[in-house]
C-alpha positions in Angstrom: 4.4 52.6 26.1 6.2 51.2 29.7 8.1 47.9 29.3 5.3 46.0 31.5 2.4 47.6 29.5 4.6 45.9 26.2 4.8 42.4 28.7 1.2 42.3 29.0 0.0 43.0 25.7 2.0 40.1 24.5 0.9 37.9 27.4 -2.5 38.7 26.4 -1.8 38.1 22.6 -0.1 35.2 23.0 -3.2 33.6 25.5 -5.4 34.5 22.7 -3.5 32.4 19.8 -3.3 29.7 21.9 -6.7 29.7 22.6 -8.3 30.0 18.8 -6.1 27.3 17.8 -7.2 25.1 20.7 -10.8 25.8 19.1 -9.8 25.2 15.5 -8.4 21.8 16.3 -11.4 21.2 18.5 -14.1 22.5 15.9 -12.2 20.0 13.2 -12.0 17.0 15.4 -15.9 17.3 15.8 -16.5 17.8 12.3 -17.9 14.3 10.1 -14.9 13.0 8.4 -14.7 12.7 4.7 -13.9 10.6 2.1 -10.0 11.2 1.7 -9.4 12.3 -1.6 -8.0 10.0 -4.1 -4.5 11.2 -4.1 -4.4 10.0 -0.8 -6.1 6.5 -0.6 -4.1 3.8 -0.1 -3.0 1.8 -3.4 -4.6 -1.3 -4.6 -2.1 -4.0 -4.8 -4.2 -5.1 -8.5 -1.7 -5.1 -11.1 -2.1 -3.1 -13.9 -0.1 -4.8 -16.9 0.4 -8.2 -17.2 4.2 -9.1 -17.9 5.4 -12.1 -19.7 4.5 -15.2 -18.8 2.2 -14.0 -16.3 -1.1 -16.0 -15.6 -4.4 -14.6 -13.8 -4.2 -15.5 -10.3 -8.0 -16.7 -10.3 -6.9 -19.3 -13.0 -5.9 -22.3 -10.7 -6.2 -25.0 -13.4 -2.7 -25.7 -14.0 -2.9 -25.7 -17.7 -0.6 -24.0 -20.1 2.0 -24.2 -17.0 5.1 -25.7 -17.8 5.7 -28.6 -14.9 8.3 -29.8 -13.3 10.9 -32.6 -13.1 9.1 -33.7 -9.4 5.6 -35.5 -11.2 3.4 -33.3 -9.5 1.5 -30.6 -11.3 2.4 -27.3 -11.2 -1.0 -25.1 -10.7 1.9 -21.8 -11.4 5.1 -20.3 -10.8 5.8 -17.9 -8.0 8.1 -15.2 -6.5 8.1 -16.0 -2.7 8.4 -12.0 -2.0 5.4 -11.2 -4.6 3.0 -14.3 -4.0 0.1 -12.5 -5.5 1.7 -12.8 -9.1 1.6 -16.2 -11.0 4.0 -17.3 -14.1 3.4 -20.0 -16.0 7.3 -20.8 -16.5 9.9 -21.2 -14.0 13.0 -19.1 -13.9 14.0 -15.4 -12.5 11.3 -13.2 -11.0 10.9 -9.9 -12.5 10.7 -8.4 -9.2 13.2 -9.4 -7.3 15.5 -11.1 -9.7 15.1 -14.2 -7.0 14.1 -18.0 -8.3 10.6 -18.9 -9.3 9.2 -21.2 -7.6 6.9 -23.8 -8.1 2.9 -24.1 -6.3 1.5 -27.6 -6.3 -1.9 -29.2 -6.4 -3.2 -30.6 -3.4 
């Protein structure tokens, strides 16, 4: 084969490959989106295991919660970096090794 014939054939093959790739992306973008598989779904922030001194976030009664010296009623103690986990006693956070802060009843 001559060099020009090889170049023409190579150009033709590259163009055909590019067209088929474009058709595949168009077909996949027009297809209905399926629900994400279970492994690809975003993780929910619900705790799986309760930690020592942790209380249910839905319990806003303040019963069995250590009170501080301010005289106000403490509903729960929390780590400011993980505010959705509530604790019954003051101390260090198990997550960030920070001091737990009280949340008072209004």
